[in-house]
Structures are given as C-alpha cells and as structure tokens.
C-alpha angles and dihedrals in degrees: 000000000000091000091054091051093047091048091048090051093049091051091054095251113137141101114076095359092057094049091046092053093048091048093051090049091053091049092051092048090048097050097041101038118012102039097049092047093052091048090052092050091049091051092048090050093050091048091053091049091052095051111133136190113270098032118133109230144175121222125220087255091057099255114147120210150136120252111248101169138012124206129169101294098344131085126196111210132191113226127205095260090060094259126132125222132193113218139167117255089236089064093064110107106178146340123253104186119130095236090060099047098020127241119316114266112237121229106256097187113100120210 
C-alpha cells in the first residue's frame, strides 16, 4: 500500500484522487474487518449475560458440562464423570442445549 502511495506521489497524482482512494480503502476495511468483529463481540457478550443454570455448554478449552451454579463471573459446571469444575464466564464458548439448536435430526436412511 505504501508503494502505491509513493508511486502515485512520484507521478504527480495526488490531491482529491489520493484522498478518495484512502477514503475508499478505509470504508472497505471498516465493512469487511471492523464491523463484523464488533458484531461478533456484541453477540458473545449478550450470550454470556444470558447464561442460565441448567444449560449445557462447551468451554473454549473443549470441556463439555452442564451449569450447576452461577456466581458473579464464575460458573460451576457438572461434567459427565460426576466432577464439578469452576470456570470463568469468559471461558464459555457455546451452548449445546436442545432448545437453542433444536432437537437432533434422526438419520432417516436405512442400511
């Protein structure tokens, strides 16, 4: 990008064309990089605020469990082996409960 700007400056191009090109580049960067990332962060924040007791979740580390207790920024989850883990709310990656994703579709093909 710097090379393009330097070449344009050497050729005498500049002024309004240069500002137009820089403006268009900023708009493209905003709509393809900044805006989607901020929407994703907002959705994750909303999800973590709506966490309830009894939801099945997966942590960012890949641990599956069911929420047993909720404290300020800490969750206590029950794992399949009967163990309990204390994790931070920020470590929750996604929800796996049936009401969120719908019931599992059964395989209708018979072998």
